[in-house]
Biopython code that builds the backbone (N, CA, C, O; Angstrom):
import numpy as np
from Bio.PDB.StructureBuilder import StructureBuilder

atoms = [
    (1, "MET", "N", (25.124, 31.020, 6.105)),
    (1, "MET", "CA", (23.665, 31.027, 6.136)),
    (1, "MET", "C", (23.149, 29.598, 6.093)),
    (1, "MET", "O", (23.619, 28.764, 5.320)),
    (2, "LYS", "N", (22.196, 29.351, 6.923)),
    (2, "LYS", "CA", (21.583, 28.035, 7.016)),
    (2, "LYS", "C", (20.127, 28.151, 6.596)),
    (2, "LYS", "O", (19.419, 29.075, 6.996)),
    (3, "LYS", "N", (19.698, 27.202, 5.790)),
    (3, "LYS", "CA", (18.319, 27.217, 5.317)),
    (3, "LYS", "C", (17.427, 26.505, 6.324)),
    (3, "LYS", "O", (17.697, 25.362, 6.693)),
    (4, "ASN", "N", (16.372, 27.167, 6.769)),
    (4, "ASN", "CA", (15.409, 26.603, 7.702)),
    (4, "ASN", "C", (14.119, 26.346, 6.938)),
    (4, "ASN", "O", (13.436, 27.278, 6.513)),
    (5, "PHE", "N", (13.799, 25.078, 6.770)),
    (5, "PHE", "CA", (12.621, 24.723, 5.986)),
    (5, "PHE", "C", (11.324, 24.814, 6.780)),
    (5, "PHE", "O", (10.260, 25.014, 6.195)),
    (6, "GLY", "N", (11.391, 24.674, 8.082)),
    (6, "GLY", "CA", (10.191, 24.738, 8.904)),
    (6, "GLY", "C", (9.278, 23.538, 8.726)),
    (6, "GLY", "O", (8.092, 23.604, 9.048)),
    (7, "ASP", "N", (9.827, 22.431, 8.211)),
    (7, "ASP", "CA", (9.042, 21.215, 8.011)),
    (7, "ASP", "C", (8.750, 20.542, 9.351)),
    (7, "ASP", "O", (9.460, 20.753, 10.334)),
    (8, "SER", "N", (7.712, 19.744, 9.371)),
    (8, "SER", "CA", (7.398, 18.989, 10.579)),
    (8, "SER", "C", (6.678, 17.695, 10.204)),
    (8, "SER", "O", (6.340, 17.455, 9.045)),
    (9, "ILE", "N", (6.462, 16.887, 11.213)),
    (9, "ILE", "CA", (5.724, 15.635, 11.050)),
    (9, "ILE", "C", (4.573, 15.652, 12.047)),
    (9, "ILE", "O", (4.795, 15.777, 13.252)),
    (10, "SER", "N", (3.359, 15.528, 11.556)),
    (10, "SER", "CA", (2.220, 15.397, 12.466)),
    (10, "SER", "C", (1.911, 13.901, 12.587)),
    (10, "SER", "O", (2.297, 13.105, 11.731)),
    (11, "ASN", "N", (1.220, 13.540, 13.646)),
    (11, "ASN", "CA", (0.930, 12.114, 13.813)),
    (11, "ASN", "C", (-0.440, 11.895, 14.442)),
    (11, "ASN", "O", (-1.036, 12.792, 15.038)),
    (12, "LYS", "N", (-0.907, 10.665, 14.283)),
    (12, "LYS", "CA", (-2.187, 10.240, 14.845)),
    (12, "LYS", "C", (-1.982, 9.087, 15.829)),
    (12, "LYS", "O", (-2.848, 8.225, 15.977)),
    (13, "VAL", "N", (-0.845, 9.083, 16.487)),
    (13, "VAL", "CA", (-0.535, 8.012, 17.433)),
    (13, "VAL", "C", (-1.593, 7.959, 18.529)),
    (13, "VAL", "O", (-2.072, 6.879, 18.876)),
    (14, "TYR", "N", (-1.959, 9.103, 19.073)),
    (14, "TYR", "CA", (-2.965, 9.144, 20.143)),
    (14, "TYR", "C", (-4.270, 8.504, 19.682)),
    (14, "TYR", "O", (-4.843, 7.678, 20.393)),
    (15, "GLU", "N", (-4.740, 8.881, 18.496)),
    (15, "GLU", "CA", (-6.009, 8.361, 17.994)),
    (15, "GLU", "C", (-5.973, 6.842, 17.845)),
    (15, "GLU", "O", (-6.898, 6.145, 18.263)),
    (16, "TYR", "N", (-4.889, 6.335, 17.244)),
    (16, "TYR", "CA", (-4.781, 4.892, 17.054)),
    (16, "TYR", "C", (-4.668, 4.164, 18.383)),
    (16, "TYR", "O", (-5.255, 3.097, 18.558)),
    (17, "ARG", "N", (-3.920, 4.731, 19.318)),
    (17, "ARG", "CA", (-3.746, 4.103, 20.628)),
    (17, "ARG", "C", (-5.069, 4.041, 21.382)),
    (17, "ARG", "O", (-5.402, 3.008, 21.962)),
    (18, "VAL", "N", (-5.826, 5.135, 21.379)),
    (18, "VAL", "CA", (-7.110, 5.175, 22.086)),
    (18, "VAL", "C", (-8.105, 4.201, 21.454)),
    (18, "VAL", "O", (-8.824, 3.496, 22.162)),
    (19, "LEU", "N", (-8.144, 4.163, 20.133)),
    (19, "LEU", "CA", (-9.043, 3.215, 19.460)),
    (19, "LEU", "C", (-8.698, 1.766, 19.806)),
    (19, "LEU", "O", (-9.578, 0.906, 19.852)),
    (20, "ALA", "N", (-7.416, 1.505, 20.046)),
    (20, "ALA", "CA", (-6.978, 0.161, 20.419)),
    (20, "ALA", "C", (-7.137, -0.091, 21.916)),
    (20, "ALA", "O", (-6.832, -1.178, 22.407)),
    (21, "ARG", "N", (-7.623, 0.942, 22.648)),
    (21, "ARG", "CA", (-7.828, 0.841, 24.103)),
    (21, "ARG", "C", (-6.548, 0.444, 24.826)),
    (21, "ARG", "O", (-6.537, -0.452, 25.669)),
    (22, "MET", "N", (-5.471, 1.138, 24.469)),
    (22, "MET", "CA", (-4.165, 0.863, 25.064)),
    (22, "MET", "C", (-3.691, 2.065, 25.862)),
    (22, "MET", "O", (-4.043, 3.205, 25.560)),
    (23, "SER", "N", (-2.895, 1.799, 26.875)),
    (23, "SER", "CA", (-2.248, 2.883, 27.609)),
    (23, "SER", "C", (-0.963, 3.266, 26.864)),
    (23, "SER", "O", (-0.496, 2.536, 25.990)),
    (24, "GLN", "N", (-0.415, 4.405, 27.222)),
    (24, "GLN", "CA", (0.871, 4.808, 26.646)),
    (24, "GLN", "C", (1.945, 3.782, 26.990)),
    (24, "GLN", "O", (2.800, 3.470, 26.161)),
    (25, "GLN", "N", (1.899, 3.263, 28.200)),
    (25, "GLN", "CA", (2.875, 2.264, 28.640)),
    (25, "GLN", "C", (2.784, 0.991, 27.802)),
    (25, "GLN", "O", (3.807, 0.433, 27.405)),
    (26, "GLU", "N", (1.572, 0.538, 27.536)),
    (26, "GLU", "CA", (1.394, -0.681, 26.737)),
    (26, "GLU", "C", (1.941, -0.504, 25.333)),
    (26, "GLU", "O", (2.637, -1.383, 24.824)),
    (27, "LEU", "N", (1.636, 0.620, 24.702)),
    (27, "LEU", "CA", (2.152, 0.860, 23.357)),
    (27, "LEU", "C", (3.669, 0.960, 23.380)),
    (27, "LEU", "O", (4.346, 0.415, 22.508)),
    (28, "ALA", "N", (4.201, 1.652, 24.373)),
    (28, "ALA", "CA", (5.653, 1.801, 24.487)),
    (28, "ALA", "C", (6.333, 0.435, 24.554)),
    (28, "ALA", "O", (7.339, 0.203, 23.884)),
    (29, "GLU", "N", (5.786, -0.458, 25.358)),
    (29, "GLU", "CA", (6.360, -1.800, 25.489)),
    (29, "GLU", "C", (6.288, -2.571, 24.176)),
    (29, "GLU", "O", (7.216, -3.303, 23.833)),
    (30, "LYS", "N", (5.197, -2.412, 23.448)),
    (30, "LYS", "CA", (5.023, -3.137, 22.176)),
    (30, "LYS", "C", (6.009, -2.682, 21.107)),
    (30, "LYS", "O", (6.420, -3.483, 20.267)),
    (31, "VAL", "N", (6.399, -1.393, 21.128)),
    (31, "VAL", "CA", (7.279, -0.869, 20.074)),
    (31, "VAL", "C", (8.700, -0.601, 20.564)),
    (31, "VAL", "O", (9.538, -0.121, 19.802)),
    (32, "GLY", "N", (8.975, -0.908, 21.834)),
    (32, "GLY", "CA", (10.335, -0.847, 22.339)),
    (32, "GLY", "C", (10.866, 0.520, 22.714)),
    (32, "GLY", "O", (12.051, 0.798, 22.529)),
    (33, "VAL", "N", (9.998, 1.383, 23.244)),
    (33, "VAL", "CA", (10.431, 2.706, 23.694)),
    (33, "VAL", "C", (9.860, 2.968, 25.087)),
    (33, "VAL", "O", (9.145, 2.129, 25.635)),
    (34, "SER", "N", (10.172, 4.121, 25.652)),
    (34, "SER", "CA", (9.642, 4.476, 26.962)),
    (34, "SER", "C", (8.254, 5.109, 26.835)),
    (34, "SER", "O", (7.862, 5.587, 25.770)),
    (35, "LYS", "N", (7.538, 5.096, 27.937)),
    (35, "LYS", "CA", (6.232, 5.764, 27.988)),
    (35, "LYS", "C", (6.396, 7.250, 27.673)),
    (35, "LYS", "O", (5.554, 7.845, 27.001)),
    (36, "GLN", "N", (7.477, 7.837, 28.157)),
    (36, "GLN", "CA", (7.749, 9.259, 27.914)),
    (36, "GLN", "C", (7.868, 9.547, 26.415)),
    (36, "GLN", "O", (7.406, 10.589, 25.950)),
    (37, "THR", "N", (8.476, 8.645, 25.664)),
    (37, "THR", "CA", (8.602, 8.832, 24.214)),
    (37, "THR", "C", (7.226, 8.883, 23.560)),
    (37, "THR", "O", (6.975, 9.733, 22.706)),
    (38, "ILE", "N", (6.346, 7.986, 23.953)),
    (38, "ILE", "CA", (4.982, 7.984, 23.409)),
    (38, "ILE", "C", (4.271, 9.280, 23.796)),
    (38, "ILE", "O", (3.600, 9.897, 22.969)),
    (39, "PHE", "N", (4.421, 9.685, 25.046)),
    (39, "PHE", "CA", (3.782, 10.907, 25.544)),
    (39, "PHE", "C", (4.207, 12.132, 24.727)),
    (39, "PHE", "O", (3.352, 12.879, 24.250)),
    (40, "VAL", "N", (5.503, 12.345, 24.562)),
    (40, "VAL", "CA", (5.954, 13.543, 23.844)),
    (40, "VAL", "C", (5.646, 13.457, 22.354)),
    (40, "VAL", "O", (5.443, 14.483, 21.705)),
    (41, "MET", "N", (5.610, 12.252, 21.810)),
    (41, "MET", "CA", (5.243, 12.091, 20.399)),
    (41, "MET", "C", (3.779, 12.477, 20.191)),
    (41, "MET", "O", (3.446, 13.181, 19.239)),
    (42, "GLU", "N", (2.912, 12.011, 21.087)),
    (42, "GLU", "CA", (1.492, 12.342, 20.981)),
    (42, "GLU", "C", (1.250, 13.843, 21.132)),
    (42, "GLU", "O", (0.323, 14.379, 20.524)),
    (43, "LYS", "N", (2.047, 14.509, 21.912)),
    (43, "LYS", "CA", (1.917, 15.959, 22.107)),
    (43, "LYS", "C", (2.534, 16.757, 20.958)),
    (43, "LYS", "O", (2.402, 17.980, 20.911)),
    (44, "GLY", "N", (3.203, 16.073, 20.037)),
    (44, "GLY", "CA", (3.814, 16.754, 18.895)),
    (44, "GLY", "C", (5.160, 17.378, 19.206)),
    (44, "GLY", "O", (5.646, 18.220, 18.450)),
    (45, "ASN", "N", (5.770, 16.968, 20.322)),
    (45, "ASN", "CA", (7.059, 17.530, 20.724)),
    (45, "ASN", "C", (8.236, 16.627, 20.392)),
    (45, "ASN", "O", (9.365, 16.912, 20.792)),
    (46, "TYR", "N", (7.991, 15.561, 19.678)),
    (46, "TYR", "CA", (9.041, 14.610, 19.318)),
    (46, "TYR", "C", (8.715, 14.002, 17.966)),
    (46, "TYR", "O", (7.603, 13.525, 17.742)),
    (47, "VAL", "N", (9.688, 14.021, 17.070)),
    (47, "VAL", "CA", (9.548, 13.370, 15.769)),
    (47, "VAL", "C", (10.283, 12.040, 15.861)),
    (47, "VAL", "O", (11.491, 12.018, 16.095)),
    (48, "PRO", "N", (9.575, 10.940, 15.681)),
    (48, "PRO", "CA", (10.211, 9.632, 15.832)),
    (48, "PRO", "C", (11.198, 9.350, 14.702)),
    (48, "PRO", "O", (11.133, 9.947, 13.627)),
    (49, "THR", "N", (12.103, 8.431, 14.975)),
    (49, "THR", "CA", (12.979, 7.961, 13.915)),
    (49, "THR", "C", (12.129, 7.233, 12.882)),
    (49, "THR", "O", (10.991, 6.851, 13.157)),
    (50, "LEU", "N", (12.673, 7.052, 11.732)),
    (50, "LEU", "CA", (11.960, 6.324, 10.682)),
    (50, "LEU", "C", (11.673, 4.895, 11.138)),
    (50, "LEU", "O", (10.596, 4.358, 10.878)),
    (51, "LEU", "N", (12.628, 4.293, 11.809)),
    (51, "LEU", "CA", (12.443, 2.928, 12.307)),
    (51, "LEU", "C", (11.282, 2.852, 13.296)),
    (51, "LEU", "O", (10.453, 1.946, 13.209)),
    (52, "LEU", "N", (11.216, 3.787, 14.226)),
    (52, "LEU", "CA", (10.119, 3.791, 15.198)),
    (52, "LEU", "C", (8.779, 4.053, 14.509)),
    (52, "LEU", "O", (7.774, 3.434, 14.859)),
    (53, "ALA", "N", (8.756, 4.944, 13.557)),
    (53, "ALA", "CA", (7.514, 5.223, 12.825)),
    (53, "ALA", "C", (7.000, 3.949, 12.146)),
    (53, "ALA", "O", (5.802, 3.663, 12.172)),
    (54, "PHE", "N", (7.911, 3.194, 11.543)),
    (54, "PHE", "CA", (7.501, 1.945, 10.896)),
    (54, "PHE", "C", (7.065, 0.896, 11.917)),
    (54, "PHE", "O", (6.134, 0.134, 11.657)),
    (55, "ARG", "N", (7.727, 0.846, 13.073)),
    (55, "ARG", "CA", (7.309, -0.100, 14.118)),
    (55, "ARG", "C", (5.885, 0.183, 14.579)),
    (55, "ARG", "O", (5.078, -0.732, 14.742)),
    (56, "ILE", "N", (5.588, 1.463, 14.786)),
    (56, "ILE", "CA", (4.251, 1.844, 15.235)),
    (56, "ILE", "C", (3.210, 1.510, 14.176)),
    (56, "ILE", "O", (2.161, 0.946, 14.488)),
    (57, "ALA", "N", (3.494, 1.855, 12.930)),
    (57, "ALA", "CA", (2.563, 1.553, 11.836)),
    (57, "ALA", "C", (2.364, 0.044, 11.703)),
    (57, "ALA", "O", (1.244, -0.425, 11.501)),
    (58, "ASP", "N", (3.452, -0.708, 11.817)),
    (58, "ASP", "CA", (3.369, -2.163, 11.719)),
    (58, "ASP", "C", (2.531, -2.734, 12.866)),
    (58, "ASP", "O", (1.732, -3.647, 12.660)),
    (59, "PHE", "N", (2.714, -2.202, 14.055)),
    (59, "PHE", "CA", (1.942, -2.675, 15.195)),
    (59, "PHE", "C", (0.446, -2.484, 14.960)),
    (59, "PHE", "O", (-0.344, -3.378, 15.263)),
    (60, "PHE", "N", (0.048, -1.329, 14.423)),
    (60, "PHE", "CA", (-1.366, -1.053, 14.177)),
    (60, "PHE", "C", (-1.843, -1.614, 12.831)),
    (60, "PHE", "O", (-3.013, -1.473, 12.474)),
    (61, "GLU", "N", (-0.937, -2.244, 12.096)),
    (61, "GLU", "CA", (-1.241, -2.862, 10.803)),
    (61, "GLU", "C", (-1.815, -1.875, 9.801)),
    (61, "GLU", "O", (-2.804, -2.153, 9.123)),
    (62, "VAL", "N", (-1.167, -0.704, 9.723)),
    (62, "VAL", "CA", (-1.540, 0.327, 8.752)),
    (62, "VAL", "C", (-0.280, 0.828, 8.074)),
    (62, "VAL", "O", (0.832, 0.552, 8.525)),
    (63, "ASP", "N", (-0.457, 1.560, 6.998)),
    (63, "ASP", "CA", (0.662, 2.190, 6.311)),
    (63, "ASP", "C", (1.211, 3.322, 7.176)),
    (63, "ASP", "O", (0.456, 4.001, 7.873)),
    (64, "VAL", "N", (2.497, 3.517, 7.130)),
    (64, "VAL", "CA", (3.124, 4.569, 7.935)),
    (64, "VAL", "C", (2.517, 5.941, 7.634)),
    (64, "VAL", "O", (2.454, 6.797, 8.517)),
    (65, "ASN", "N", (2.074, 6.154, 6.401)),
    (65, "ASN", "CA", (1.458, 7.428, 6.025)),
    (65, "ASN", "C", (0.069, 7.625, 6.630)),
    (65, "ASN", "O", (-0.448, 8.742, 6.646)),
    (66, "ASP", "N", (-0.529, 6.559, 7.120)),
    (66, "ASP", "CA", (-1.825, 6.698, 7.793)),
    (66, "ASP", "C", (-1.669, 7.318, 9.180)),
    (66, "ASP", "O", (-2.591, 7.960, 9.683)),
    (67, "ILE", "N", (-0.510, 7.125, 9.792)),
    (67, "ILE", "CA", (-0.266, 7.644, 11.135)),
    (67, "ILE", "C", (0.584, 8.910, 11.122)),
    (67, "ILE", "O", (0.340, 9.835, 11.897)),
    (68, "PHE", "N", (1.575, 8.950, 10.248)),
    (68, "PHE", "CA", (2.508, 10.076, 10.211)),
    (68, "PHE", "C", (2.362, 10.848, 8.905)),
    (68, "PHE", "O", (2.318, 10.262, 7.823)),
    (69, "THR", "N", (2.287, 12.171, 9.024)),
    (69, "THR", "CA", (2.095, 13.031, 7.860)),
    (69, "THR", "C", (3.180, 14.094, 7.811)),
    (69, "THR", "O", (3.417, 14.802, 8.790)),
    (70, "TYR", "N", (3.828, 14.196, 6.673)),
    (70, "TYR", "CA", (4.835, 15.223, 6.448)),
    (70, "TYR", "C", (4.131, 16.543, 6.178)),
    (70, "TYR", "O", (3.257, 16.625, 5.315)),
    (71, "VAL", "N", (4.515, 17.578, 6.921)),
    (71, "VAL", "CA", (3.939, 18.910, 6.752)),
    (71, "VAL", "C", (5.052, 19.827, 6.282)),
    (71, "VAL", "O", (5.958, 20.164, 7.045)),
    (72, "LYS", "N", (4.981, 20.229, 5.023)),
    (72, "LYS", "CA", (6.014, 21.066, 4.446)),
    (72, "LYS", "C", (5.885, 22.504, 4.940)),
    (72, "LYS", "O", (4.805, 23.094, 4.919)),
    (73, "GLY", "N", (7.001, 23.042, 5.377)),
    (73, "GLY", "CA", (7.046, 24.428, 5.819)),
    (73, "GLY", "C", (7.450, 25.341, 4.676)),
    (73, "GLY", "O", (7.478, 24.929, 3.516)),
    (74, "SER", "N", (7.755, 26.550, 5.004)),
    (74, "SER", "CA", (8.208, 27.497, 3.984)),
    (74, "SER", "C", (9.724, 27.587, 4.032)),
    (74, "SER", "O", (10.323, 27.468, 5.100)),
    (75, "ASP", "N", (10.343, 27.797, 2.880)),
    (75, "ASP", "CA", (11.796, 27.930, 2.799)),
    (75, "ASP", "C", (12.209, 29.276, 3.368)),
    (75, "ASP", "O", (11.744, 30.320, 2.913)),
    (76, "GLN", "N", (13.084, 29.247, 4.362)),
    (76, "GLN", "CA", (13.582, 30.465, 4.981)),
    (76, "GLN", "C", (15.095, 30.357, 5.112)),
    (76, "GLN", "O", (15.638, 29.258, 5.230)),
    (77, "VAL", "N", (15.760, 31.478, 5.092)),
    (77, "VAL", "CA", (17.202, 31.496, 5.294)),
    (77, "VAL", "C", (17.486, 32.139, 6.632)),
    (77, "VAL", "O", (17.095, 33.281, 6.878)),
    (78, "ASP", "N", (18.183, 31.388, 7.520)),
    (78, "ASP", "CA", (18.579, 31.906, 8.823)),
    (78, "ASP", "C", (19.998, 32.457, 8.711)),
    (78, "ASP", "O", (20.874, 31.811, 8.136)),
    (79, "ASN", "N", (20.222, 33.638, 9.254)),
    (79, "ASN", "CA", (21.569, 34.208, 9.246)),
    (79, "ASN", "C", (22.304, 33.873, 10.508)),
    (79, "ASN", "O", (23.456, 34.272, 10.676)),
]
sb = StructureBuilder()
sb.init_structure("model")
sb.init_model(0)
sb.init_chain("A")
sb.init_seg("    ")
for serial, (resi, resn, name, xyz) in enumerate(atoms, 1):
    if name == "N":
        sb.init_residue(resn, " ", resi, " ")
    sb.init_atom(name, np.array(xyz, "f"), 0.0, 1.0, " ", f" {name:<3s}", serial, name[0])
structure = sb.get_structure()
């Protein structure tokens, strides 16, 4: 049996990027990833590594918790 927590990470990358008047490509170049990575992260389909999360927060000069939020799920057991 494997425990499925259902946890996730929400983010405000899109909001910060738009406020900075940047394209996805520009942000990707600044933090060292592809445009596709930024795209799927903004859509909530990709959870960045801790290193990437800190790079993005550092680029926008905010705390990592201002952009990324841990969302606790419910404890479930998968059979």
